[in-house]
C-alpha positions, 0 to 999 in steps of 0.5 A: 500500500502506497505511502499516503494510504499508509498515512492515512491509516496509521490511525484507522485500523481494520473492520470489526462488526458484532452482530446486533439486532436488525429492529430500531427501538421506534420502527419496524425491522429494515432490510439490513442488520444494524452492526456494531462499527468498531473501526473503519471501512476503506475505499480505494478507487483504480485511477492512478492518484489512488484516491480513497474514502475512510468512514471512521466509527466511534460508539458502534456507528459511523462518525466521519468520513475522510477523504483524500489522494496520492498528493492531495497533500491533506486529509479531507474530513466531515462528520455524519452528524454535521451532513446528515443531522445523525451518526448512522448505524451502517452495515459493511454490507449496505454501503457502496463507493463510486469514483468518478477518477480522482475528482469525485467520490460518492458514498452510498449507504442506508442507516440500518435503524430506519432502512433511510438511503443517503448518498454524499458527493465528496468533492476533492477539489476544496473549492467545491461543497460537499453535497449530502442527500437524504432521500437516496433511492439506494440499490443496496435495498433489494426492492430498488433495481438500479444500475451501478452508475446512477443514483436516484432520489426523491423530493417526494414529487419526482425521482431525480437520476443522475450518471455519476460517470458523466454528471448527465441527469434525467428525471420522471414525475409522480404526477403530485407531490407525496407524503413521503416520510424518507425515514419509511421509504417503502410506505410510499416507494414500494420498488422501482427498476431504473436503467440508463434509458428508462425508469419504473417505479411502484409509487402510492398515491392517495390510497393505490398503489400505481405503477409510473414508468418512462423512457428517460434521456440522460443529459 
């Protein structure tokens, strides 16, 4: 492992998980089991600058994110609490990282206490802002089928689709605003199937479940 990652990892050790229950105190069981995150989850891109992202734990939960690359000269760091207003319970099987060269890293995960999906865009250029989304529809959830290069999220009236590799975007409307609880997404959006050219969703509108679908062009 290269020197810059070795330095970063001098205070970030291996990953250890202790199984806990899959049901939160205030809600139903989610699709991912909660786990005690005792150390870090580490990702490394395949670009020659070796971009890397580290998820650091504290008190069994994800506490902060560190990201850097070879030659950057610094470790960028931010807290989950400051970004998304909570320290989530993350299971190593329900988090992924997508690197766009050494420009941007996307971290996608689901909070196992609620099942809520989050997406965090981490630019390596300090002049660009970190961008968190708390209404993520992630393919980590088995009922959400989404091409791996895409992120999908909602504003309660639409699905927004973005190709992480190109920045091209598309959308599909529900036709009206829905009362979606992002901590209980499946009460309003049962399932989706989204590719680079087509969007399909089963959505609860009023008291009825309806299928909405559309051919899309990302641009």
